[in-house]
C-alpha positions, 0 to 999 in steps of 0.5 A: 380621745388619744389620751384616753386611749393611751391610759385606758384603751388601746395604744394602737388606737391612740397612735391612729388618733394622734396621726389624725391630730397631726393632719388637722393641725398641719400648717395651722397655728396651734395655741399653747394649751392645745400644744400641751394637750397634744404633747401629753397625749403623745407622751402617754402613748409612749409611756403605755408602750414602755418607751420611757426615754422617748416620752421625755421630749413630749413631756418637756414640751407639754410643761413648757407649753403649759407654762407659757399659758400660765398654767402651772397646774398643767405643767407640774404633772408633765414634769412629774410624769417625766420624773417617773419615766426616768425612774423607770429607767433607773435614771434617778439623778435625772428624775430628781432634776425633773422633780426639782423643776416642778417643785416651784410650780406647785405650793408657791402657786397655791397648788398645795396638793401638788406640793405634797406630791412634789415632796413625796416624789423627792422623798422617793428618789432621794431615798433611792439615791441614798440621800436620806437626810435630804429626804427627811427634810423634804418629808417635813415640808410635805407634812406641813402642806398636808396638815394645812390641807387637813386631808386624810389621803395626803396625811396618809401619803406623808406616813407612807414616805416616813415609812420609806425613810425608816426602811432606808435607815433600818428602823423597822419598828418605826417603819411598821408604825408608819405603815399602820398609819397608812393602812388606817387612812385613805392614802393613794397607795395600795393597801395590800402593798402597805400591809406587805411592807408592814409585815416585812418590817415586823418580821425584821423587827422580830415581831413574828406573830404580828407579821403573820397577822399582817400577812393574813390581813393582806388576803382580805384586802381588795387588790387593784392593778396599782398593787402589781398583783403579779408581785404579791406572792413573791413579796409574801413568800419573802416575808414568810421566809424572814419569819421562819428565819427568826424562828430558827427554821432555816429549811423553811426560810430557805424554801420560802425565800427561794420561791420569792427569788423565782418570783422576782426572776420572772419579773426581772428587767421589767421596771415600769410595767403597769405604769398606766394602771398605777396612774389610773388607780392612784390618781398620780404618776406612780413614782412612789409606787414604782416596782423595781424587780431587779432590786427586789431580786437582789434584796431577797437573794441577799436575805437567802445568802445570809440564812445560808451563811448562818447555817454554815 
């Protein structure tokens, strides 16, 4: 009940239930599986409250207890949640350490789906650290596992990660193509976000008509909390600004990009917001869906400055 309240109910109720659990287990032996469950519930209560650093200890304890019980399928999600928590704090080296500790628990134990998630998480963090070559190698391993399972959602996740790598290298045509594949599959990523990322890539590739068509398609997609709805307008304004810049309309480009800047300024300092919503909607820790408002703000500001520089 505490875990359920933490992820889909009320944080205060979760804390009250954990106090009751402590009273029930005080001075009594606690088995490894129960210790795992208690630690997971406590960690998710902290994640719900945005206390990401505080969640490390119970998540590490949960993974250790699950390993003692011979349950790598339970240990791995705790390590991946710890990685996501670290990423929310911008501690990407620590996030990678948690992921690297989780990789041997997945595919080597026959947990191929979790293996795909492990490599997907590696791709996300390695790209964030600028280690794109290593990210590409991890994505290749991810693709092998996804193809063995022949599940469209996992193959779609591979395309999502390939698009992330293409974006990191500035290969906008490839990024747009990989995003198109994601949209056509039941991948555990938001479709509205996938279309916006594709529109951005198309605009940067100079395909303005296709970018506009993708923006229109965004408005037809259902939106869930995992799409971070309060960021969609800022993303759309940014793409509209890029399209205007490509069409040599600096006044409109500046206006749209300025709107995007204001939108991200309202979210500045709130990395990790919506963590639990993404966890529920995507069915996995939201490492690859993490929104970094400060980084997005810096990117849009750079686009705006480049337009001002071109005009001068």
